[in-house]
C-alpha positions as CSV (number, residue, x, y, z in Angstrom):
1,M,159.9,180.1,260.2
2,K,162.3,177.5,261.3
3,V,161.6,173.9,260.2
4,S,163.3,170.6,261.0
5,I,163.0,167.8,258.5
6,L,163.8,164.3,259.7
7,G,164.8,162.1,256.8
8,A,167.0,163.0,253.9
9,G,165.6,160.6,251.4
10,S,164.0,161.8,248.1
11,W,160.9,163.3,249.7
12,G,162.6,164.9,252.7
13,T,165.2,166.4,250.4
14,A,162.5,167.7,248.1
15,L,160.6,169.3,250.9
16,A,163.8,170.9,252.2
17,I,164.4,172.4,248.8
18,H,160.8,173.7,248.5
19,L,160.7,175.2,252.0
20,A,164.1,176.9,251.6
21,R,163.0,178.4,248.3
22,S,160.0,179.7,250.2
23,G,162.2,181.5,252.7
24,H,162.1,179.2,255.6
25,G,165.1,178.2,257.7
26,V,165.5,174.4,257.2
27,L,167.6,171.9,259.1
28,L,167.6,168.6,257.3
29,W,168.5,165.6,259.5
30,S,170.1,162.5,257.9
31,R,170.8,159.3,259.8
32,D,173.9,159.0,257.6
33,A,176.5,161.5,258.7
34,E,178.3,161.3,255.4
35,V,175.1,162.2,253.5
36,A,174.7,165.3,255.7
37,R,178.3,166.3,255.1
38,A,178.1,165.7,251.4
39,I,175.0,167.9,251.1
40,A,176.7,170.7,253.1
41,R,179.8,170.5,251.0
42,E,178.4,169.9,247.5
43,R,174.9,171.4,247.8
44,R,173.5,168.2,246.2
45,H,172.4,164.9,247.6
46,P,174.9,162.2,246.7
47,R,172.2,159.6,246.0
48,R,168.7,161.2,245.8
49,L,167.8,163.9,243.3
50,P,171.5,164.5,242.4
51,A,170.7,166.8,239.5
52,I,168.8,169.3,241.6
53,P,170.9,171.8,243.6
54,I,170.0,172.3,247.3
55,P,169.8,175.9,248.4
56,E,172.4,177.3,250.8
57,E,169.5,178.0,253.3
58,V,169.2,174.2,253.9
59,R,171.5,173.2,256.8
60,T,172.2,169.6,257.5
61,T,172.9,167.5,260.6
62,S,173.1,163.9,261.7
63,D,172.5,164.9,265.3
64,L,168.8,164.1,266.2
65,A,168.9,166.3,269.3
66,E,170.1,169.2,267.2
67,A,167.1,168.8,264.8
68,F,164.7,168.9,267.8
69,E,166.4,171.9,269.2
70,H,166.3,173.8,265.9
71,S,162.5,174.0,265.7
72,E,159.2,173.1,267.4
73,T,157.9,172.2,263.9
74,L,159.2,168.9,262.6
75,L,158.4,167.2,259.3
76,L,158.8,163.4,259.6
77,S,160.0,162.0,256.3
78,V,161.6,158.8,257.5
79,P,160.2,155.4,256.3
80,C,157.2,154.1,258.3
81,A,159.2,151.2,259.5
82,A,161.8,153.6,261.1
83,M,159.2,156.1,262.5
84,R,159.0,154.5,266.0
85,E,162.7,154.0,266.2
86,V,163.5,157.6,265.3
87,L,161.0,159.0,267.8
88,D,162.2,156.7,270.5
89,A,165.7,158.0,270.0
90,S,164.5,161.6,270.1
91,P,164.8,163.8,273.2
92,G,161.2,163.2,274.2
93,P,158.7,165.7,275.7
94,D,160.5,168.7,277.1
95,G,157.7,171.3,277.7
96,R,158.0,172.9,274.2
97,A,154.9,173.1,272.1
98,R,155.9,170.5,269.5
99,R,154.2,170.3,266.1
100,F,154.8,167.2,264.0
101,V,153.8,166.7,260.3
102,S,154.0,163.1,259.1
103,T,154.8,162.8,255.4
104,A,155.1,159.0,255.5
105,K,152.3,156.9,253.9
106,G,151.9,153.7,255.7
107,I,150.5,151.6,258.6
108,E,152.4,149.8,261.3
109,P,151.4,146.1,260.7
110,G,151.8,144.9,264.3
111,T,149.8,147.7,265.9
112,L,147.7,148.8,263.0
113,K,148.6,152.4,263.9
114,R,148.8,155.3,261.6
115,M,152.0,157.5,261.8
116,T,150.4,160.4,263.7
117,E,149.2,157.8,266.3
118,I,152.8,156.7,266.7
119,V,153.9,160.3,267.2
120,L,151.3,160.8,269.9
121,E,152.5,157.8,271.8
122,R,155.9,159.5,272.2
123,Y,154.6,163.2,272.3
124,P,151.0,163.0,273.7
125,S,150.7,166.8,274.1
126,S,151.9,167.7,270.6
127,S,149.9,168.9,267.6
128,V,150.0,166.4,264.7
129,A,149.2,166.6,261.1
130,A,149.6,164.5,257.9
131,L,150.8,165.8,254.5
132,S,149.8,163.7,251.5
133,G,148.8,163.9,247.9
134,P,150.0,163.2,244.3
135,T,153.5,164.5,244.6
136,F,156.6,162.7,243.3
137,A,159.7,164.1,245.0
138,D,161.5,165.2,241.8
139,G,158.6,167.2,240.6
140,V,158.4,169.2,243.9
141,A,162.1,169.7,243.9
142,R,162.1,171.0,240.3
143,G,159.2,173.3,241.1
144,D,156.6,171.7,238.9
145,P,153.1,173.1,239.9
146,S,151.8,170.5,242.4
147,A,149.1,170.2,245.0
148,A,148.7,168.3,248.2
149,V,146.6,168.2,251.4
150,I,147.6,168.8,255.0
151,A,145.3,167.5,257.6
152,D,145.1,167.8,261.4
153,R,142.6,166.8,264.1
154,G,140.5,170.0,263.8
155,E,143.1,172.3,265.2
156,S,144.5,175.4,263.5
157,F,147.9,173.7,262.8
158,A,147.1,172.5,259.3
159,R,145.7,175.9,258.2
160,D,148.7,177.7,259.6
161,L,151.2,175.5,257.7
162,Q,148.9,175.7,254.6
163,Q,149.5,179.5,254.6
164,R,153.2,179.2,255.4
165,F,154.2,176.4,253.1
166,S,152.2,177.1,250.0
167,N,153.6,179.1,247.0
168,A,153.1,179.2,243.3
169,Q,154.8,175.8,242.9
170,L,153.1,173.9,245.7
171,R,149.4,174.6,246.6
172,L,148.3,173.0,249.8
173,Y,144.7,172.4,250.8
174,S,143.8,172.0,254.5
175,S,141.6,169.3,256.0
176,S,140.4,168.1,259.5
177,D,140.2,164.5,258.3
178,V,143.6,163.2,259.4
179,V,142.2,159.7,259.6
180,G,141.1,159.7,256.0
181,V,144.2,161.4,254.7
182,E,146.5,159.0,256.4
183,L,144.5,155.9,255.5
184,A,144.0,156.9,251.9
185,G,147.7,157.6,251.5
186,A,148.7,154.3,252.9
187,L,146.1,152.2,251.2
188,K,146.8,153.6,247.7
189,N,150.3,152.1,247.9
190,V,148.8,148.6,248.2
191,I,146.6,149.2,245.2
192,A,149.6,150.6,243.3
193,I,151.4,147.3,243.9
194,A,148.4,145.5,242.5
195,A,148.4,147.8,239.5
196,G,152.1,147.0,239.0
197,I,151.4,143.3,239.2
198,V,148.8,143.4,236.4
199,S,151.1,145.5,234.2
200,G,154.0,143.1,234.9
201,L,151.9,140.2,233.9
202,G,151.4,141.9,230.5
203,Y,147.8,142.9,230.9
204,G,146.7,146.1,229.2
205,H,144.8,149.3,230.0
206,N,141.4,147.6,230.4
207,T,142.8,145.5,233.3
208,L,144.6,148.5,234.9
209,A,141.6,150.8,234.7
210,A,139.3,148.1,236.3
211,L,141.9,147.4,239.0
212,V,142.4,151.1,239.9
213,T,138.7,151.8,239.9
214,R,137.9,148.9,242.2
215,G,140.9,149.8,244.3
216,L,139.5,153.2,244.9
217,T,136.2,151.6,246.0
218,E,138.2,149.4,248.4
219,I,140.0,152.4,249.9
220,G,136.7,154.2,250.3
221,R,135.1,151.3,252.2
222,I,138.0,151.1,254.7
223,V,138.3,154.9,255.1
224,R,134.6,155.3,255.7
225,A,134.4,152.4,258.1
226,C,137.4,153.8,260.2
227,G,135.8,157.2,260.6
228,G,137.3,159.0,257.6
229,E,135.4,161.0,255.0
230,M,134.6,160.1,251.4
231,R,135.4,163.6,250.2
232,T,139.0,162.8,251.3
233,V,138.9,159.6,249.1
234,H,137.7,161.7,246.2
235,G,140.4,164.3,246.7
236,L,144.1,164.7,246.4
237,A,145.0,162.2,249.1
238,G,142.7,159.6,247.6
239,I,142.0,159.4,243.9
240,G,144.8,162.0,243.1
241,D,147.5,160.1,244.8
242,L,146.2,156.7,243.6
243,M,146.2,157.9,240.0
244,L,149.9,159.0,240.3
245,T,151.2,156.0,242.2
246,A,149.3,153.4,240.3
247,T,150.3,154.7,236.8
248,G,153.5,156.8,237.3
249,S,156.8,155.3,236.1
250,Q,158.6,156.8,239.1
251,S,156.3,155.0,241.6
252,R,158.2,152.6,243.9
253,N,155.1,150.6,244.8
254,R,154.1,150.2,241.1
255,H,157.7,149.2,240.3
256,L,157.7,146.5,243.0
257,G,154.4,145.1,241.7
258,E,155.7,145.1,238.1
259,E,158.8,143.0,239.2
260,I,156.6,140.6,241.1
261,G,154.3,140.3,238.0
262,R,157.4,139.4,235.9
263,G,158.3,136.6,238.3
264,S,160.9,138.1,240.7
265,P,160.8,137.0,244.3
266,L,159.8,139.8,246.8
267,A,163.1,139.6,248.7
268,D,165.1,140.1,245.6
269,V,163.0,143.1,244.5
270,L,163.3,144.8,247.9
271,V,167.1,144.3,248.0
272,R,167.4,146.0,244.6
273,M,165.2,149.0,245.4
274,P,167.2,152.0,246.6
275,E,164.2,153.4,248.6
276,V,161.3,151.9,250.5
277,A,158.1,150.8,248.8
278,E,155.8,151.4,251.8
279,G,152.9,149.2,250.4
280,A,155.0,146.0,250.8
281,R,154.7,146.4,254.6
282,T,151.4,148.2,254.9
283,C,149.5,145.5,252.9
284,L,150.0,143.1,255.9
285,A,147.9,145.4,258.0
286,V,145.0,145.9,255.6
287,P,143.1,142.6,255.8
288,T,143.0,142.9,259.6
289,I,141.8,146.5,259.5
290,A,139.1,145.6,257.0
291,A,138.0,142.6,259.0
292,R,137.7,144.6,262.2
293,A,135.7,147.2,260.3
294,D,133.5,144.5,258.8
295,V,134.3,145.5,255.2
296,E,135.8,143.6,252.3
297,A,139.4,144.2,251.0
298,P,139.8,141.6,248.2
299,I,142.6,143.5,246.3
300,S,144.7,143.9,249.4
301,E,144.1,140.3,250.3
302,V,145.4,139.2,246.9
303,V,148.4,141.4,247.2
304,V,149.3,139.8,250.6
305,A,148.7,136.3,249.1
306,V,151.0,137.0,246.1
307,L,153.8,138.8,248.1
308,Y,153.8,136.6,251.2
309,E,151.9,133.4,250.7
310,G,153.3,132.0,247.5
311,I,150.2,132.5,245.3
312,P,151.2,133.0,241.6
313,A,150.4,136.5,240.4
314,R,148.3,135.3,237.6
315,E,146.2,133.2,240.0
316,G,145.7,136.2,242.2
317,V,144.2,138.1,239.3
318,E,142.0,135.2,238.5
319,R,140.7,135.1,242.1
320,L,139.6,138.7,241.7
321,M,137.9,138.1,238.4
322,T,136.0,135.0,239.6
323,R,134.6,136.5,242.8
324,A,130.8,136.4,243.2
325,L,129.1,138.8,240.9
326,R,127.2,141.8,242.3
327,S,125.8,145.2,241.5
328,E,128.2,148.2,241.5
């Protein structure tokens, strides 16, 4: 099938490589025209995953209209902060049966919307799905055996793409819990920042294990209160992705937290990072979401306090450790 991928960062490029290897006709859109030309010329990304060749079957463009013309099935791999801007610049509804898959893991702080909700604002008649799971881009691009989940709103969209996109290297599971999959994917980035902070402070595995375990509980409370399912939290989009992002050395969100724990100001860390750590923006939405759902989110609140309110990282950990005692 023909597939358009919007966003030529690490993840969009990895998905393009995977889908091309599976026999699909891929058009990879990059906002940067020079990146698009470099990939077409060198068959490698000039900045992301440069050691991994990109198959000839991957075409590139910097023309957004061309990407929408190429296919009705579009994978959205732009950062969450750019999602609305890219969609607003797109051609808009044109009578074609559009199918969108969001691969971005975040929440828009101002509106508290998930990415598929933003898609539906622009394309209200489209089918939408979310792809999430414990998948670093380089592993998928290399062909390491990996697994992820694709979720829709109970349509047949997710099951169709599950069949078309799965192979011996990437096994997809289908789900009808798009709310849970998107929330779990976004919230685990915030917990991963907290995991990085405790590691940056020099605390050991005891602290990290406690933080991640309680973080999973926090994710579960919010997902359940917002209409998602606990089986999602206990699956690839929840505990699977949290384990990878909170402990993996390639995790951008964990890296951000480590730098904060070592004393670097947030602005300096963000400037130095080549790609976006989605949790730095998503964390701003979590306390409000939790409050509206009448559940607690102490770890997310501490992350916000440390990143944006000037609370020292060590004091943030102390706040968590001295909360009122309770049963598990």
